[in-house]
C-alpha positions in Angstrom: -28.3 15.1 -6.2 -26.5 12.5 -4.2 -23.9 10.4 -6.0 -23.4 6.8 -4.8 -20.5 4.5 -5.7 -20.6 0.8 -6.1 -17.1 0.2 -5.0 -14.1 1.9 -3.3 -12.3 1.6 -6.7 -15.0 3.6 -8.4 -14.8 6.3 -5.7 -11.0 6.3 -6.1 -11.4 6.8 -9.9 -13.6 9.8 -9.3 -11.2 11.3 -6.8 -8.1 10.5 -8.8 -7.7 14.0 -10.5 -7.7 15.7 -7.1 -5.2 13.1 -5.7 -2.9 13.6 -8.7 -3.1 17.4 -8.2 -2.3 17.1 -4.5 0.6 14.7 -5.1 2.0 17.1 -7.7 1.6 20.0 -5.4 3.5 18.2 -2.7 6.3 17.3 -5.1 6.7 21.0 -6.0 7.0 21.6 -2.2 9.8 19.1 -1.9 8.0 15.9 -1.0 9.4 14.1 -4.0 8.4 10.6 -2.7 4.7 11.2 -2.0 2.4 9.5 -4.5 -1.3 9.9 -5.0 -1.8 6.5 -3.3 -0.1 7.9 -0.2 -2.6 10.9 -0.1 -5.5 8.5 -0.6 -4.3 6.1 2.2 -3.7 9.0 4.6 -7.2 10.4 4.1 -8.9 7.0 4.1 -7.1 5.8 7.3 -6.9 9.0 9.2 -9.2 11.8 8.1 -12.2 9.8 6.9 -11.9 6.8 9.1 -14.8 7.8 11.3 -16.7 10.0 8.8 -20.2 9.2 7.7 -22.0 10.4 4.5 -19.2 12.4 3.1 -20.1 14.2 -0.1 -17.8 14.0 -3.2 -17.2 17.8 -2.9 -16.2 17.4 0.8 -13.7 14.7 -0.2 -12.2 16.8 -3.0 -11.9 19.7 -0.6 -10.2 17.4 2.0 -7.7 16.2 -0.6 -6.7 19.6 -1.9 -6.5 21.2 1.6 -4.9 18.4 3.5 -1.8 19.3 5.4 1.4 18.3 3.6 3.3 17.7 6.9 0.6 15.5 8.3 0.6 13.3 5.1 4.4 13.2 5.3 4.4 12.2 9.0 1.7 9.6 8.4 3.7 8.0 5.6 7.0 8.0 7.6 5.3 6.4 10.6 3.7 3.8 8.4 7.0 3.0 6.7 8.8 2.9 10.0 6.2 0.5 11.4 6.4 -1.7 8.3 10.2 -1.8 8.5 10.1 -2.6 12.2 7.7 -5.4 11.6 9.8 -6.8 8.8 12.8 -6.7 11.1 11.1 -8.8 13.8 9.7 -11.3 11.3 13.2 -12.5 10.4 
């Protein structure tokens, strides 16, 4: 049975327990600043950006098995770019 979602928010809500679990796991590993939204954004913008027809089970597996260091690097690069852009806007 294929599950379809009417919005990205609905999909996020279904995946939220896995996102919470991954963020908590990362905090236990010392990544105290990582939030569930960071995990979501990493996967959405990097891992799933070119994916087609992902199943819910595949997405949950990706969340739980994603590499902590890759998420950390993604977030740091994103924050660095944001800070750099803010500097040049002034």
